[in-house]
C-alpha positions, 0 to 999 in steps of 0.5 A: 641646400649646400652653401656652395650651391647658393646663387647670387639671388639667394644671397640677395634675399639674405641681405635683404632680409635678416643679415643686419638684424642677426648682427652680420655687419657687426660681425664682419667689422669685429672679425676684421678689426681683430685680424687687423691687430694681427697684421703688423706682427705677420708683416714684420715677420715676412719683412725678415723672411726670405720671401720676395715681397716688396716693403710697399706691398707688405706695408700696404702702401700704394697697393691694391687690396681685394676683400672677397665676400665683403658683404655690406662693406664693413670689413672692407672699411677696416682695411681701408683704415689700416691701409690709407694709401691703398686702394681697397675694393670689396667684392660680393656675388650679391648685387644687393650687398654691393648696393648696400655697401656703397651706400654705407661706405661711399668713399670705398670701391665695391663691385659684384665679383665672385671669389671663384673668379678672382681678379689680379690685385696685390693683396687678397683678403677672405674673412669667413668666406672659404669655409662656405665653399666646397673646395677651399684649397682650390679657392686659395690656389686661385687667389695665389695665382693672381695676388702677392699676399693672401690672407684668409680668416676662418672659424676656429673651434676644437670640435670640427663639426662646427667649423665647416658648413654642410658637406664642406671640407674641414680645415685640416683637410684643405690646409694639408693640400696648400703650401705651409702658411707664411704666418698664422695665429688664432684669436677670439672675437667677442660678438653679439649673438641674438640666439645667446642667453648672454647676448654675446659669445666669444668666437674662435678665429684663425688667420692664415697668410700666404705670400707668393 
């Protein structure tokens, strides 16, 4: 089954099963934690640019921030810590994931929601989500219609056959169909890997940010 053909029920089964055992929640946390270290650099760049984005939104003050594909909410918790005066809301298509996220992070809002049917917020984040989808550029275009700032994080590897899921577009292809990002950077994340002899691998990530 192609990734984008998976249903909410498929994802429910994943979150009932081995997601946490495979380190999925810790991956969500470390991916977003490392990305958070890049945000001040990117937001400072925007503040000095000609983009029409208010300082309050750029700094995350009094903003609404959507975390699409939030899984068990670990990345959403990082966003709430980075932007403590903002309202963070995590969305996932899996009701099971949302229920577990609410139990793990009761001070954060979580709702069942689909990145293919986004709701309007100030800032949208999607960490390791869009590479699972058939047409990532269309997803980002949809987010840009409803958000002032859109940040996506995707796997970044030198061998492109490993950076996407079955039949999905590779990063270079979907990027070519979008406006040039206002900010982008690559970084590595050390994470647990139960299948690795060393029990840890260094995974490449690429962060892209667009501003309306």
